[in-house]
C-alpha positions as CSV (number, residue, x, y, z in Angstrom):
1,M,7.1,10.1,-2.2
2,Q,4.7,11.7,0.3
3,T,1.7,10.3,-1.6
4,R,3.2,6.8,-1.5
5,R,3.9,7.1,2.2
6,V,0.3,8.2,2.8
7,L,-1.1,5.1,1.1
8,L,1.2,2.8,2.9
9,T,0.4,4.4,6.3
10,A,-3.3,3.9,5.6
11,Y,-2.6,0.3,4.6
12,R,-0.7,-0.4,7.7
13,Y,-3.5,0.8,9.9
14,A,-6.3,-0.8,7.9
15,C,-4.6,-4.2,7.5
16,P,-6.1,-6.3,10.4
17,E,-3.2,-8.8,10.6
18,S,0.3,-8.7,12.1
19,P,2.9,-6.4,10.4
20,A,4.6,-9.5,8.9
21,A,1.3,-10.9,7.5
22,C,0.4,-7.4,6.1
23,G,3.7,-7.4,4.3
24,A,3.0,-10.8,2.8
25,R,-0.5,-9.7,1.9
26,L,0.8,-6.5,0.1
27,V,3.2,-8.6,-2.0
28,E,0.5,-11.2,-2.8
29,W,-1.9,-8.3,-3.8
30,A,0.8,-6.7,-6.0
31,I,1.5,-10.0,-7.8
32,A,-2.2,-10.7,-8.3
33,E,-2.7,-7.1,-9.7
34,G,0.3,-7.6,-12.1
35,L,2.3,-4.9,-10.5
36,V,5.4,-7.1,-9.7
37,E,6.8,-10.5,-10.6
38,P,6.6,-13.1,-7.9
39,R,8.9,-12.3,-5.0
40,G,9.3,-12.8,-1.2
41,S,7.2,-10.9,1.3
42,V,8.0,-7.5,2.7
43,P,9.0,-7.5,6.4
44,G,6.7,-5.6,8.7
45,E,9.6,-3.3,9.6
46,T,10.0,-2.4,6.0
47,L,6.3,-1.4,5.8
48,R,6.8,0.8,8.8
49,S,9.9,2.4,7.3
50,W,8.2,3.0,4.0
51,S,5.3,4.7,5.6
52,V,7.3,6.9,7.9
53,D,10.5,8.1,6.2
54,G,11.5,5.6,3.6
55,K,11.2,5.6,-0.2
56,P,8.4,3.2,-0.9
57,P,8.4,1.6,-4.4
58,L,5.6,2.5,-6.7
59,W,4.3,-1.0,-6.9
60,A,3.9,-1.1,-3.1
61,A,2.0,2.2,-3.0
62,L,-0.3,1.1,-5.9
63,A,-0.9,-2.3,-4.3
64,A,-1.7,-0.6,-0.9
65,G,-4.1,1.8,-2.6
66,R,-5.9,-0.9,-4.6
67,W,-6.2,-3.1,-1.6
68,L,-7.7,-0.2,0.4
69,R,-10.2,0.4,-2.3
70,S,-11.1,-3.3,-2.4
71,Q,-11.9,-3.1,1.3
72,D,-14.2,-0.1,0.8
73,Y,-11.7,2.0,2.9
74,T,-13.0,5.4,3.7
75,P,-10.2,8.0,3.6
76,G,-9.6,9.7,7.0
77,N,-8.6,13.0,5.5
78,P,-8.3,15.0,2.2
79,V,-4.7,13.9,1.7
80,E,-5.7,10.2,1.8
81,R,-8.7,10.9,-0.4
82,D,-6.4,12.6,-3.0
83,A,-3.8,9.8,-2.8
84,L,-6.5,7.1,-3.4
85,A,-7.8,9.1,-6.3
86,L,-4.4,9.1,-7.9
87,V,-4.3,5.3,-7.6
88,E,-7.6,5.0,-9.4
89,N,-6.4,7.0,-12.3
90,F,-2.9,5.4,-12.6
91,H,-2.4,2.6,-15.1
92,M,0.7,0.5,-15.5
């Protein structure tokens, strides 16, 4: 779960929009990447919870990591770097 939280924390800080818009963007990205079936957006508070102490679903962590890579995100520390490397090597 820690790796998932790291990815969602990085996503929350890198996403330039409001928490609600970032939640919508995450779901849109996950749908486009084929990670989930179409569904409603994720509330901003849910994103915060997932990144702090919640149990983020795998699809959300993968979507966050893939979005970060698409934005040429530079990991801020070795933990983020390792989490992003896992996303690159994970195939659903």
